[in-house]
N, CA, C and O atoms as CSV, one atom per row, in Angstrom:
chain,resi,resn,atom,element,x,y,z
A,1,MET,N,N,-38.631,0.474,-4.725
A,1,MET,CA,C,-38.524,-0.581,-3.478
A,1,MET,C,C,-37.709,-1.648,-4.192
A,1,MET,O,O,-36.929,-2.390,-3.595
A,2,LYS,N,N,-37.875,-1.676,-5.180
A,2,LYS,CA,C,-37.064,-3.292,-6.038
A,2,LYS,C,C,-35.898,-3.223,-5.088
A,2,LYS,O,O,-35.718,-4.028,-4.175
A,3,ALA,N,N,-34.950,-1.976,-5.437
A,3,ALA,CA,C,-33.521,-2.050,-4.929
A,3,ALA,C,C,-33.332,-2.320,-3.257
A,3,ALA,O,O,-32.312,-2.651,-2.653
A,4,LYS,N,N,-34.273,-2.138,-2.901
A,4,LYS,CA,C,-34.154,-2.195,-1.175
A,4,LYS,C,C,-34.803,-3.804,-0.838
A,4,LYS,O,O,-34.433,-4.479,0.123
A,5,LYS,N,N,-35.503,-4.097,-1.519
A,5,LYS,CA,C,-35.677,-6.184,-1.630
A,5,LYS,C,C,-34.706,-6.837,-2.030
A,5,LYS,O,O,-34.602,-8.026,-1.727
A,6,LEU,N,N,-33.457,-5.978,-3.071
A,6,LEU,CA,C,-32.525,-7.026,-3.985
A,6,LEU,C,C,-31.656,-6.653,-2.322
A,6,LEU,O,O,-31.651,-7.590,-1.524
A,7,VAL,N,N,-31.133,-5.641,-1.985
A,7,VAL,CA,C,-30.076,-5.285,-1.081
A,7,VAL,C,C,-30.437,-6.471,-0.112
A,7,VAL,O,O,-29.701,-7.444,0.053
A,8,LYS,N,N,-31.791,-6.266,0.584
A,8,LYS,CA,C,-32.427,-7.537,1.684
A,8,LYS,C,C,-32.222,-8.942,1.424
A,8,LYS,O,O,-31.954,-9.694,2.361
A,9,ILE,N,N,-32.331,-9.404,0.137
A,9,ILE,CA,C,-31.889,-10.779,-0.421
A,9,ILE,C,C,-30.547,-10.963,-0.384
A,9,ILE,O,O,-30.127,-12.011,0.107
A,10,THR,N,N,-29.708,-10.067,-0.851
A,10,THR,CA,C,-28.379,-9.909,-0.884
A,10,THR,C,C,-27.768,-10.032,0.447
A,10,THR,O,O,-26.657,-10.555,0.536
A,11,GLY,N,N,-28.181,-9.743,1.152
A,11,GLY,CA,C,-27.610,-9.539,2.679
A,11,GLY,C,C,-27.843,-10.613,3.567
A,11,GLY,O,O,-27.102,-10.843,4.522
A,12,TRP,N,N,-29.367,-11.627,3.142
A,12,TRP,CA,C,-29.522,-12.824,3.706
A,12,TRP,C,C,-28.830,-13.825,3.072
A,12,TRP,O,O,-29.057,-15.002,3.350
A,13,VAL,N,N,-27.790,-13.416,2.029
A,13,VAL,CA,C,-27.484,-14.564,0.926
A,13,VAL,C,C,-26.226,-14.575,1.485
A,13,VAL,O,O,-25.692,-15.611,1.879
A,14,ALA,N,N,-25.557,-13.134,1.561
A,14,ALA,CA,C,-24.097,-12.973,2.131
A,14,ALA,C,C,-23.857,-13.957,3.808
A,14,ALA,O,O,-22.835,-14.596,4.059
A,15,LEU,N,N,-25.360,-13.810,4.977
A,15,LEU,CA,C,-24.986,-14.187,6.039
A,15,LEU,C,C,-25.142,-15.503,5.838
A,15,LEU,O,O,-24.184,-16.017,6.415
A,16,ALA,N,N,-25.837,-16.396,5.324
A,16,ALA,CA,C,-26.085,-17.691,4.809
A,16,ALA,C,C,-24.689,-18.666,4.248
A,16,ALA,O,O,-24.481,-19.861,4.461
A,17,LEU,N,N,-23.965,-17.812,3.572
A,17,LEU,CA,C,-22.920,-18.513,3.012
A,17,LEU,C,C,-21.926,-18.115,4.103
A,17,LEU,O,O,-21.256,-19.084,4.461
A,18,PHE,N,N,-21.457,-16.300,5.113
A,18,PHE,CA,C,-20.662,-16.595,5.704
A,18,PHE,C,C,-20.949,-17.917,6.572
A,18,PHE,O,O,-20.047,-18.754,6.538
A,19,LEU,N,N,-22.302,-18.276,7.494
A,19,LEU,CA,C,-22.631,-19.337,8.243
A,19,LEU,C,C,-21.882,-20.421,7.782
A,19,LEU,O,O,-21.060,-21.003,8.490
A,20,ALA,N,N,-22.195,-20.792,6.324
A,20,ALA,CA,C,-22.422,-22.314,5.714
A,20,ALA,C,C,-20.564,-21.921,5.380
A,20,ALA,O,O,-20.151,-22.750,4.569
A,21,ILE,N,N,-19.764,-21.205,5.677
A,21,ILE,CA,C,-18.248,-21.583,5.781
A,21,ILE,C,C,-17.635,-22.073,6.838
A,21,ILE,O,O,-16.640,-22.795,6.915
A,22,GLN,N,N,-18.587,-21.436,7.964
A,22,GLN,CA,C,-18.159,-21.888,9.247
A,22,GLN,C,C,-18.189,-23.519,9.291
A,22,GLN,O,O,-17.610,-24.163,10.166
A,23,LEU,N,N,-18.663,-23.885,8.620
A,23,LEU,CA,C,-18.982,-25.682,8.910
A,23,LEU,C,C,-17.732,-26.249,8.335
A,23,LEU,O,O,-17.657,-27.447,8.607
A,24,VAL,N,N,-16.569,-25.747,7.529
A,24,VAL,CA,C,-15.689,-26.348,6.708
A,24,VAL,C,C,-14.226,-26.369,7.723
A,24,VAL,O,O,-13.411,-25.568,8.180
A,25,PRO,N,N,-14.481,-27.712,7.728
A,25,PRO,CA,C,-13.551,-28.238,9.016
A,25,PRO,C,C,-11.746,-27.337,8.647
A,25,PRO,O,O,-11.184,-27.233,7.557
A,26,VAL,N,N,-11.254,-26.817,10.075
A,26,VAL,CA,C,-9.701,-26.344,9.991
A,26,VAL,C,C,-9.206,-27.305,11.164
A,26,VAL,O,O,-9.791,-27.721,12.165
A,27,GLU,N,N,-7.691,-27.543,10.592
A,27,GLU,CA,C,-6.765,-27.939,11.484
A,27,GLU,C,C,-5.840,-27.083,12.127
A,27,GLU,O,O,-4.930,-26.389,11.674
A,28,ARG,N,N,-6.378,-27.327,13.596
A,28,ARG,CA,C,-5.894,-26.456,14.729
A,28,ARG,C,C,-5.441,-27.055,15.702
A,28,ARG,O,O,-6.124,-27.044,16.726
A,29,SER,N,N,-4.081,-27.805,15.700
A,29,SER,CA,C,-3.570,-28.690,16.572
A,29,SER,C,C,-2.047,-28.385,16.832
A,29,SER,O,O,-1.329,-27.948,15.933
A,30,ASN,N,N,-1.670,-28.593,17.883
A,30,ASN,CA,C,-0.399,-28.688,18.561
A,30,ASN,C,C,0.158,-29.737,18.993
A,30,ASN,O,O,0.226,-30.157,20.148
A,31,PRO,N,N,0.753,-30.364,17.582
A,31,PRO,CA,C,1.674,-31.740,18.143
A,31,PRO,C,C,2.463,-31.692,19.362
A,31,PRO,O,O,2.886,-30.643,19.849
A,32,PRO,N,N,2.602,-32.554,19.718
A,32,PRO,CA,C,3.698,-32.937,20.921
A,32,PRO,C,C,5.041,-32.021,20.460
A,32,PRO,O,O,5.062,-31.479,19.355
A,33,VAL,N,N,6.149,-31.902,21.408
A,33,VAL,CA,C,6.748,-31.075,21.256
A,33,VAL,C,C,7.974,-32.300,21.227
A,33,VAL,O,O,8.067,-33.089,22.167
A,34,VAL,N,N,8.660,-32.346,20.344
A,34,VAL,CA,C,9.451,-33.597,19.770
A,34,VAL,C,C,10.927,-33.378,20.523
A,34,VAL,O,O,11.682,-34.333,20.707
A,35,ALA,N,N,11.146,-32.466,20.801
A,35,ALA,CA,C,12.973,-31.900,20.819
A,35,ALA,C,C,13.331,-30.131,20.833
A,35,ALA,O,O,14.032,-29.503,20.039
A,36,ASP,N,N,12.593,-29.648,21.999
A,36,ASP,CA,C,12.903,-28.193,21.755
A,36,ASP,C,C,14.138,-27.679,21.523
A,36,ASP,O,O,15.217,-28.223,21.757
A,37,LEU,N,N,13.907,-26.461,20.987
A,37,LEU,CA,C,15.181,-25.046,20.798
A,37,LEU,C,C,15.675,-25.589,22.751
A,37,LEU,O,O,15.003,-25.845,23.750
A,38,GLU,N,N,17.390,-25.534,22.402
A,38,GLU,CA,C,17.721,-24.606,23.552
A,38,GLU,C,C,18.574,-23.731,22.859
A,38,GLU,O,O,18.899,-24.026,21.708
A,39,ALA,N,N,19.002,-22.662,23.403
A,39,ALA,CA,C,18.986,-21.741,23.121
A,39,ALA,C,C,19.464,-20.508,24.254
A,39,ALA,O,O,19.062,-20.768,25.388
A,40,PRO,N,N,20.100,-19.461,24.164
A,40,PRO,CA,C,20.022,-18.795,25.536
A,40,PRO,C,C,19.289,-18.017,25.323
A,40,PRO,O,O,19.100,-17.584,24.186
A,41,PRO,N,N,18.609,-17.581,26.458
A,41,PRO,CA,C,17.225,-17.041,27.433
A,41,PRO,C,C,17.114,-15.618,26.565
A,41,PRO,O,O,15.939,-15.255,26.519
A,42,GLU,N,N,17.897,-14.841,25.961
A,42,GLU,CA,C,17.664,-13.677,25.190
A,42,GLU,C,C,16.900,-14.103,23.925
A,42,GLU,O,O,15.759,-13.757,23.619
A,43,VAL,N,N,17.771,-14.957,23.210
A,43,VAL,CA,C,17.399,-15.525,21.701
A,43,VAL,C,C,16.100,-16.074,21.968
A,43,VAL,O,O,15.169,-15.430,21.483
A,44,GLU,N,N,15.797,-17.143,22.643
A,44,GLU,CA,C,14.780,-18.009,23.089
A,44,GLU,C,C,13.336,-16.604,23.009
A,44,GLU,O,O,12.366,-16.560,22.252
A,45,ALA,N,N,13.646,-15.884,23.824
A,45,ALA,CA,C,12.887,-14.655,24.476
A,45,ALA,C,C,12.012,-13.851,23.024
A,45,ALA,O,O,10.904,-13.357,22.815
A,46,VAL,N,N,13.345,-14.108,22.219
A,46,VAL,CA,C,13.113,-13.297,20.890
A,46,VAL,C,C,11.871,-14.004,20.248
A,46,VAL,O,O,10.682,-13.688,20.280
A,47,LEU,N,N,12.714,-15.392,19.470
A,47,LEU,CA,C,12.038,-16.567,19.395
A,47,LEU,C,C,10.193,-16.478,19.947
A,47,LEU,O,O,9.350,-16.210,19.090
A,48,ARG,N,N,9.977,-16.606,20.686
A,48,ARG,CA,C,9.080,-16.997,21.346
A,48,ARG,C,C,8.162,-15.602,21.101
A,48,ARG,O,O,6.983,-15.918,21.258
A,49,THR,N,N,8.261,-14.472,20.840
A,49,THR,CA,C,7.797,-13.496,20.912
A,49,THR,C,C,6.939,-13.178,19.071
A,49,THR,O,O,5.890,-12.695,18.643
A,50,ALA,N,N,8.300,-13.866,18.467
A,50,ALA,CA,C,8.325,-13.521,16.974
A,50,ALA,C,C,7.499,-14.773,16.182
A,50,ALA,O,O,6.545,-14.698,15.408
A,51,CYS,N,N,8.237,-15.942,16.676
A,51,CYS,CA,C,8.065,-16.776,15.893
A,51,CYS,C,C,7.349,-18.055,15.691
A,51,CYS,O,O,6.899,-18.560,14.662
A,52,TYR,N,N,7.352,-18.554,17.208
A,52,TYR,CA,C,6.408,-19.540,17.376
A,52,TYR,C,C,5.624,-19.910,17.562
A,52,TYR,O,O,5.520,-21.055,18.003
A,53,ASP,N,N,4.255,-18.823,17.229
A,53,ASP,CA,C,3.133,-18.902,17.251
A,53,ASP,C,C,3.009,-20.088,15.690
A,53,ASP,O,O,2.192,-21.006,15.611
A,54,CYS,N,N,3.773,-19.820,14.889
A,54,CYS,CA,C,3.769,-20.533,13.656
A,54,CYS,C,C,4.530,-21.869,13.048
A,54,CYS,O,O,4.239,-22.808,12.308
A,55,HIS,N,N,5.922,-21.301,13.956
A,55,HIS,CA,C,6.887,-21.844,13.644
A,55,HIS,C,C,7.476,-23.000,14.781
A,55,HIS,O,O,8.632,-23.356,15.013
A,56,SER,N,N,6.347,-23.363,15.300
A,56,SER,CA,C,6.446,-24.546,16.997
A,56,SER,C,C,5.006,-25.409,16.850
A,56,SER,O,O,4.093,-25.447,16.025
A,57,SER,N,N,5.272,-25.968,17.913
A,57,SER,CA,C,4.193,-26.899,18.312
A,57,SER,C,C,3.160,-25.979,19.287
A,57,SER,O,O,2.094,-26.484,19.637
A,58,GLU,N,N,3.464,-24.816,19.648
A,58,GLU,CA,C,2.991,-23.956,20.911
A,58,GLU,C,C,2.056,-22.753,20.273
A,58,GLU,O,O,2.070,-21.581,20.650
A,59,THR,N,N,1.394,-23.207,19.421
A,59,THR,CA,C,0.610,-21.964,18.447
A,59,THR,C,C,-0.378,-21.757,19.434
A,59,THR,O,O,-0.988,-22.699,19.939
A,60,ARG,N,N,-0.610,-20.313,19.803
A,60,ARG,CA,C,-1.813,-19.818,20.545
A,60,ARG,C,C,-3.067,-19.455,19.303
A,60,ARG,O,O,-3.130,-18.625,18.396
A,61,TRP,N,N,-3.550,-20.029,19.567
A,61,TRP,CA,C,-4.422,-19.918,18.351
A,61,TRP,C,C,-5.710,-18.653,18.969
A,61,TRP,O,O,-6.652,-18.606,19.760
A,62,PRO,N,N,-5.023,-17.823,18.059
A,62,PRO,CA,C,-6.518,-16.448,18.311
A,62,PRO,C,C,-7.963,-16.857,17.654
A,62,PRO,O,O,-8.255,-17.747,16.856
A,63,TRP,N,N,-8.932,-15.625,18.456
A,63,TRP,CA,C,-10.396,-16.170,18.245
A,63,TRP,C,C,-10.361,-16.045,16.669
A,63,TRP,O,O,-10.921,-17.008,16.146
A,64,TYR,N,N,-9.833,-15.080,15.718
A,64,TYR,CA,C,-9.831,-15.239,14.540
A,64,TYR,C,C,-9.273,-16.464,13.471
A,64,TYR,O,O,-9.361,-16.739,12.275
A,65,SER,N,N,-8.791,-16.882,14.421
A,65,SER,CA,C,-8.221,-18.597,13.621
A,65,SER,C,C,-9.231,-19.786,13.984
A,65,SER,O,O,-9.147,-21.006,14.126
A,66,TYR,N,N,-10.225,-18.811,14.061
A,66,TYR,CA,C,-11.790,-20.041,14.252
A,66,TYR,C,C,-13.277,-19.612,13.613
A,66,TYR,O,O,-14.399,-20.068,13.836
A,67,VAL,N,N,-12.760,-18.414,12.616
A,67,VAL,CA,C,-13.568,-17.781,11.856
A,67,VAL,C,C,-13.238,-17.991,10.539
A,67,VAL,O,O,-12.088,-17.608,10.323
A,68,ALA,N,N,-13.966,-18.596,9.253
A,68,ALA,CA,C,-13.504,-18.765,8.621
A,68,ALA,C,C,-14.016,-17.388,7.261
A,68,ALA,O,O,-15.245,-17.345,7.195
A,69,PRO,N,N,-13.485,-16.602,6.499
A,69,PRO,CA,C,-12.265,-17.411,5.726
A,69,PRO,C,C,-11.036,-17.455,6.463
A,69,PRO,O,O,-10.260,-18.348,6.122
A,70,ALA,N,N,-10.541,-16.399,7.761
A,70,ALA,CA,C,-9.780,-15.917,8.657
A,70,ALA,C,C,-9.153,-17.503,8.779
A,70,ALA,O,O,-8.105,-17.918,8.283
A,71,SER,N,N,-9.877,-18.045,9.381
A,71,SER,CA,C,-8.916,-19.679,9.784
A,71,SER,C,C,-8.464,-20.712,8.722
A,71,SER,O,O,-7.844,-21.769,8.845
A,72,TRP,N,N,-8.898,-20.165,7.793
A,72,TRP,CA,C,-8.176,-20.815,6.480
A,72,TRP,C,C,-6.737,-20.607,6.428
A,72,TRP,O,O,-5.796,-21.399,6.489
A,73,VAL,N,N,-6.823,-18.937,6.257
A,73,VAL,CA,C,-5.013,-18.447,6.299
A,73,VAL,C,C,-4.404,-19.080,7.209
A,73,VAL,O,O,-3.558,-19.963,7.065
A,74,VAL,N,N,-4.910,-18.549,8.365
A,74,VAL,CA,C,-4.218,-18.860,9.760
A,74,VAL,C,C,-3.453,-20.567,9.667
A,74,VAL,O,O,-2.292,-20.972,9.609
A,75,ALA,N,N,-4.590,-21.118,9.689
A,75,ALA,CA,C,-4.062,-22.698,9.731
A,75,ALA,C,C,-2.914,-23.016,8.358
A,75,ALA,O,O,-1.825,-23.588,8.409
A,76,HIS,N,N,-3.599,-22.430,7.204
A,76,HIS,CA,C,-2.054,-22.829,6.111
A,76,HIS,C,C,-1.090,-22.218,6.742
A,76,HIS,O,O,-0.254,-23.011,7.173
A,77,ASP,N,N,-0.810,-20.782,7.037
A,77,ASP,CA,C,0.487,-20.430,7.425
A,77,ASP,C,C,1.291,-21.008,8.258
A,77,ASP,O,O,2.511,-21.129,8.152
A,78,VAL,N,N,0.321,-21.515,9.436
A,78,VAL,CA,C,1.038,-22.374,10.288
A,78,VAL,C,C,1.678,-23.572,9.869
A,78,VAL,O,O,2.844,-23.934,10.029
A,79,GLU,N,N,0.602,-24.195,9.236
A,79,GLU,CA,C,1.245,-25.235,8.652
A,79,GLU,C,C,2.228,-25.158,7.675
A,79,GLU,O,O,3.168,-25.947,7.776
A,80,GLU,N,N,2.204,-24.232,6.586
A,80,GLU,CA,C,3.595,-24.404,5.877
A,80,GLU,C,C,4.528,-23.686,6.686
A,80,GLU,O,O,5.618,-23.737,6.117
A,81,ALA,N,N,4.609,-22.964,7.876
A,81,ALA,CA,C,5.786,-22.785,8.593
A,81,ALA,C,C,6.394,-23.985,8.891
A,81,ALA,O,O,7.489,-24.357,8.469
A,82,ARG,N,N,5.383,-24.797,9.898
A,82,ARG,CA,C,6.006,-25.624,10.636
A,82,ARG,C,C,6.881,-26.616,9.597
A,82,ARG,O,O,7.827,-27.307,9.978
A,83,SER,N,N,6.501,-26.571,8.530
A,83,SER,CA,C,7.086,-27.924,7.491
A,83,SER,C,C,8.379,-27.039,6.942
A,83,SER,O,O,9.310,-27.766,6.595
A,84,GLU,N,N,8.602,-25.751,6.808
A,84,GLU,CA,C,9.620,-25.070,6.721
A,84,GLU,C,C,10.721,-25.148,8.151
A,84,GLU,O,O,11.930,-25.202,7.923
A,85,MET,N,N,10.257,-25.148,9.496
A,85,MET,CA,C,11.232,-25.104,10.035
A,85,MET,C,C,10.445,-24.882,11.369
A,85,MET,O,O,9.771,-23.857,11.473
A,86,SER,N,N,10.499,-25.914,12.543
A,86,SER,CA,C,9.592,-26.049,14.158
A,86,SER,C,C,10.535,-25.699,14.732
A,86,SER,O,O,11.431,-26.238,14.082
A,87,PHE,N,N,11.150,-24.987,15.772
A,87,PHE,CA,C,11.637,-24.719,16.911
A,87,PHE,C,C,11.463,-26.086,18.003
A,87,PHE,O,O,12.285,-26.442,18.847
A,88,SER,N,N,10.098,-26.726,17.688
A,88,SER,CA,C,9.708,-27.511,18.783
A,88,SER,C,C,10.241,-29.390,18.343
A,88,SER,O,O,9.840,-30.369,18.972
A,89,ASP,N,N,11.230,-29.439,17.099
A,89,ASP,CA,C,11.928,-30.338,16.699
A,89,ASP,C,C,13.115,-30.052,16.033
A,89,ASP,O,O,13.591,-30.616,15.048
A,90,TRP,N,N,13.631,-28.915,16.815
A,90,TRP,CA,C,15.169,-28.235,16.662
A,90,TRP,C,C,16.338,-29.007,17.169
A,90,TRP,O,O,17.499,-29.171,16.793
A,91,GLY,N,N,15.547,-29.454,18.239
A,91,GLY,CA,C,16.728,-30.348,19.013
A,91,GLY,C,C,16.857,-32.058,18.606
A,91,GLY,O,O,17.656,-32.840,19.120
A,92,ALA,N,N,16.189,-32.272,17.907
A,92,ALA,CA,C,16.240,-33.857,16.868
A,92,ALA,C,C,16.949,-33.462,15.525
A,92,ALA,O,O,17.154,-34.298,14.645
A,93,LEU,N,N,17.393,-31.847,15.387
A,93,LEU,CA,C,18.051,-32.039,13.975
A,93,LEU,C,C,19.376,-32.182,13.967
A,93,LEU,O,O,19.767,-32.389,15.116
A,94,ASP,N,N,20.384,-32.162,13.062
A,94,ASP,CA,C,21.514,-32.309,13.002
A,94,ASP,C,C,22.345,-31.294,12.944
A,94,ASP,O,O,22.163,-30.474,12.044
A,95,PRO,N,N,23.284,-31.134,13.742
A,95,PRO,CA,C,23.914,-29.314,13.692
A,95,PRO,C,C,23.924,-29.143,12.840
A,95,PRO,O,O,23.661,-27.942,12.776
A,96,ARG,N,N,24.146,-29.741,11.263
A,96,ARG,CA,C,24.481,-28.983,9.888
A,96,ARG,C,C,23.193,-28.375,9.766
A,96,ARG,O,O,23.047,-27.160,9.898
A,97,GLU,N,N,22.214,-29.193,9.511
A,97,GLU,CA,C,20.687,-28.689,9.499
A,97,GLU,C,C,20.240,-27.235,10.218
A,97,GLU,O,O,19.847,-26.167,9.748
A,98,GLN,N,N,20.410,-27.557,11.142
A,98,GLN,CA,C,20.490,-26.664,12.451
A,98,GLN,C,C,21.138,-25.149,12.074
A,98,GLN,O,O,20.836,-24.009,12.428
A,99,LEU,N,N,21.954,-25.579,11.373
A,99,LEU,CA,C,23.239,-23.902,10.814
A,99,LEU,C,C,22.619,-23.815,9.577
A,99,LEU,O,O,22.950,-22.772,9.011
A,100,GLU,N,N,21.835,-24.511,8.919
A,100,GLU,CA,C,21.749,-23.989,7.343
A,100,GLU,C,C,19.998,-23.103,8.124
A,100,GLU,O,O,19.438,-22.071,7.752
A,101,LEU,N,N,19.626,-24.068,9.248
A,101,LEU,CA,C,18.064,-23.371,9.496
A,101,LEU,C,C,18.514,-21.719,9.801
A,101,LEU,O,O,17.829,-20.749,9.477
A,102,LYS,N,N,19.834,-21.669,10.504
A,102,LYS,CA,C,19.721,-20.510,11.332
A,102,LYS,C,C,20.460,-19.424,9.874
A,102,LYS,O,O,20.181,-18.231,10.002
A,103,GLN,N,N,20.894,-19.603,9.232
A,103,GLN,CA,C,21.320,-19.144,7.911
A,103,GLN,C,C,20.268,-18.299,7.136
A,103,GLN,O,O,20.278,-17.130,6.750
A,104,ASP,N,N,19.228,-19.449,7.033
A,104,ASP,CA,C,17.835,-19.376,6.132
A,104,ASP,C,C,17.121,-18.403,6.827
A,104,ASP,O,O,16.509,-17.559,6.173
A,105,MET,N,N,17.085,-18.370,8.589
A,105,MET,CA,C,15.927,-17.656,9.061
A,105,MET,C,C,16.438,-16.295,9.495
A,105,MET,O,O,15.586,-15.471,9.829
A,106,TRP,N,N,17.962,-15.889,9.541
A,106,TRP,CA,C,18.346,-14.706,9.359
A,106,TRP,C,C,18.434,-13.941,7.958
A,106,TRP,O,O,18.574,-12.719,7.894
A,107,GLU,N,N,18.338,-14.785,6.831
A,107,GLU,CA,C,18.368,-14.286,5.319
A,107,GLU,C,C,16.922,-13.644,5.385
A,107,GLU,O,O,16.661,-12.536,4.917
A,108,GLU,N,N,16.135,-14.359,5.935
A,108,GLU,CA,C,14.669,-14.096,5.977
A,108,GLU,C,C,14.131,-12.688,6.838
A,108,GLU,O,O,13.206,-11.999,6.408
A,109,VAL,N,N,14.867,-12.380,8.124
A,109,VAL,CA,C,14.244,-11.389,8.864
A,109,VAL,C,C,15.568,-10.400,8.247
A,109,VAL,O,O,15.593,-9.205,8.543
A,110,GLU,N,N,16.264,-10.792,7.684
A,110,GLU,CA,C,17.348,-9.683,7.032
A,110,GLU,C,C,16.447,-8.819,6.016
A,110,GLU,O,O,16.230,-7.617,6.166
A,111,LYS,N,N,16.161,-9.277,5.403
A,111,LYS,CA,C,15.152,-8.857,4.393
A,111,LYS,C,C,13.958,-8.561,4.255
A,111,LYS,O,O,13.425,-8.076,3.257
A,112,GLY,N,N,13.278,-8.964,5.696
A,112,GLY,CA,C,12.529,-8.773,6.040
A,112,GLY,C,C,11.103,-9.017,5.678
A,112,GLY,O,O,10.200,-8.181,5.655
A,113,ALA,N,N,11.027,-10.468,5.358
A,113,ALA,CA,C,10.075,-11.379,5.046
A,113,ALA,C,C,9.312,-11.917,6.268
A,113,ALA,O,O,8.090,-12.043,6.359
A,114,MET,N,N,10.167,-12.189,7.119
A,114,MET,CA,C,10.039,-12.533,8.566
A,114,MET,C,C,9.892,-11.772,10.076
A,114,MET,O,O,10.749,-10.908,10.260
A,115,PRO,N,N,9.257,-11.905,10.803
A,115,PRO,CA,C,7.914,-12.324,11.168
A,115,PRO,C,C,7.273,-11.829,9.285
A,115,PRO,O,O,7.885,-10.973,8.646
A,116,LEU,N,N,6.168,-12.463,8.768
A,116,LEU,CA,C,5.172,-11.921,8.165
A,116,LEU,C,C,4.743,-10.857,8.850
A,116,LEU,O,O,4.551,-10.510,10.015
A,117,LYS,N,N,4.608,-10.235,7.182
A,117,LYS,CA,C,3.663,-8.503,7.841
A,117,LYS,C,C,2.638,-8.775,8.462
A,117,LYS,O,O,2.455,-8.526,9.654
A,118,LYS,N,N,1.668,-9.450,7.524
A,118,LYS,CA,C,0.355,-9.602,8.232
A,118,LYS,C,C,-0.125,-10.224,9.764
A,118,LYS,O,O,-1.186,-10.113,10.379
A,119,TYR,N,N,1.198,-10.949,10.095
A,119,TYR,CA,C,1.205,-11.696,11.506
A,119,TYR,C,C,1.343,-9.902,11.983
A,119,TYR,O,O,0.434,-9.361,12.612
A,120,VAL,N,N,2.327,-9.318,11.658
A,120,VAL,CA,C,3.240,-8.249,12.741
A,120,VAL,C,C,1.952,-7.526,12.695
A,120,VAL,O,O,1.687,-7.514,13.897
A,121,MET,N,N,0.822,-6.822,12.025
A,121,MET,CA,C,-0.173,-6.199,12.042
A,121,MET,C,C,-1.082,-7.075,12.930
A,121,MET,O,O,-2.094,-6.776,12.296
A,122,LEU,N,N,-1.341,-7.539,13.454
A,122,LEU,CA,C,-2.320,-8.347,14.029
A,122,LEU,C,C,-1.132,-8.514,15.887
A,122,LEU,O,O,-1.677,-8.334,16.976
A,123,HIS,N,N,0.149,-8.808,15.784
A,123,HIS,CA,C,0.573,-9.007,17.270
A,123,HIS,C,C,1.915,-8.247,16.831
A,123,HIS,O,O,2.940,-8.746,16.367
A,124,ALA,N,N,1.622,-6.871,17.110
A,124,ALA,CA,C,2.502,-5.591,16.878
A,124,ALA,C,C,4.002,-6.240,18.030
A,124,ALA,O,O,5.100,-5.685,17.976
A,125,SER,N,N,3.805,-7.110,18.711
A,125,SER,CA,C,5.209,-7.440,19.942
A,125,SER,C,C,5.673,-8.461,18.846
A,125,SER,O,O,6.360,-9.364,19.323
A,126,ALA,N,N,5.568,-8.500,18.164
A,126,ALA,CA,C,6.223,-9.531,16.965
A,126,ALA,C,C,7.102,-8.997,16.313
A,126,ALA,O,O,7.917,-9.679,15.691
A,127,ARG,N,N,7.135,-7.320,16.314
A,127,ARG,CA,C,7.792,-6.561,15.484
A,127,ARG,C,C,9.406,-6.233,15.809
A,127,ARG,O,O,9.957,-5.492,16.623
A,128,LEU,N,N,9.806,-6.989,14.955
A,128,LEU,CA,C,11.652,-7.045,15.760
A,128,LEU,C,C,11.940,-5.538,15.520
A,128,LEU,O,O,11.762,-4.745,14.595
A,129,ASP,N,N,12.556,-5.496,16.989
A,129,ASP,CA,C,13.549,-4.202,17.141
A,129,ASP,C,C,14.871,-4.323,16.522
A,129,ASP,O,O,15.238,-5.457,16.214
A,130,GLU,N,N,15.814,-3.103,16.243
A,130,GLU,CA,C,16.725,-3.321,16.132
A,130,GLU,C,C,17.910,-4.481,16.966
A,130,GLU,O,O,18.680,-5.253,16.396
A,131,GLU,N,N,17.731,-4.279,18.493
A,131,GLU,CA,C,18.424,-4.781,19.153
A,131,GLU,C,C,17.623,-6.633,18.578
A,131,GLU,O,O,18.085,-7.393,17.727
A,132,GLN,N,N,16.692,-6.773,19.209
A,132,GLN,CA,C,16.297,-8.288,19.007
A,132,GLN,C,C,16.838,-8.242,17.615
A,132,GLN,O,O,17.635,-9.180,17.596
A,133,LYS,N,N,16.854,-7.494,16.068
A,133,LYS,CA,C,17.549,-8.116,15.012
A,133,LYS,C,C,19.077,-8.458,15.313
A,133,LYS,O,O,19.777,-9.243,14.673
A,134,ARG,N,N,19.415,-7.760,16.337
A,134,ARG,CA,C,21.079,-7.885,16.617
A,134,ARG,C,C,21.111,-9.335,17.019
A,134,ARG,O,O,21.669,-10.221,16.370
A,135,ILE,N,N,20.291,-9.533,18.444
A,135,ILE,CA,C,20.524,-11.020,18.987
A,135,ILE,C,C,19.934,-12.217,18.075
A,135,ILE,O,O,20.318,-13.368,18.285
A,136,LEU,N,N,18.944,-11.914,17.004
A,136,LEU,CA,C,19.005,-13.190,16.490
A,136,LEU,C,C,20.008,-12.973,15.273
A,136,LEU,O,O,20.388,-14.038,14.786
A,137,ARG,N,N,20.470,-11.938,14.736
A,137,ARG,CA,C,22.029,-12.223,13.818
A,137,ARG,C,C,23.213,-12.639,14.082
A,137,ARG,O,O,24.092,-13.002,13.300
A,138,ASP,N,N,23.219,-12.550,15.720
A,138,ASP,CA,C,24.340,-12.984,16.386
A,138,ASP,C,C,24.271,-14.433,16.568
A,138,ASP,O,O,25.252,-15.094,16.227
A,139,TRP,N,N,23.064,-15.118,17.147
A,139,TRP,CA,C,22.971,-16.594,17.217
A,139,TRP,C,C,22.985,-17.104,15.746
A,139,TRP,O,O,23.570,-18.144,15.445
A,140,CYS,N,N,22.380,-16.403,14.919
A,140,CYS,CA,C,22.163,-17.065,13.827
A,140,CYS,C,C,23.893,-17.421,12.922
A,140,CYS,O,O,24.324,-18.236,12.106
A,141,ARG,N,N,24.275,-16.541,13.503
A,141,ARG,CA,C,25.856,-16.843,12.917
A,141,ARG,C,C,26.966,-17.569,13.619
A,141,ARG,O,O,28.178,-17.644,13.415
A,142,THR,N,N,26.138,-18.087,14.531
A,142,THR,CA,C,27.084,-18.743,15.278
A,142,THR,C,C,26.970,-20.316,15.452
A,142,THR,O,O,25.791,-20.589,15.676
A,143,GLU,N,N,27.844,-21.552,15.427
A,143,GLU,CA,C,28.223,-22.706,14.829
A,143,GLU,C,C,28.309,-23.733,16.383
A,143,GLU,O,O,28.633,-24.919,16.323
């Protein structure tokens, strides 16, 4: 009987903690687009499918981005991604910066670091096939 009561109390405490962490505020904003990317339609299609949710000001915030602790992870990943590169600011960058970012982008895609595996697990359409990788590679190698 004591074990059953302990399980019940533990469940209530866990529920109370889960509800309490929902009160921790999380920034989920989409700042204005400053100077959007201009790229060939096939490149833009790949980037919008696999990259824009994190690397732009056009993030689609899924339902789980409103439930802690997942909300903390999603908000952190988007903030970090935008600070590394944002397609919403792309047109305001110097051409040399754009070229460097393209090279960095391709390196990340080529080694399989991007898109993030945890993102692809929840967004299967973001998984890049060989044709999409070829499109990105060719674009990233142009000046």
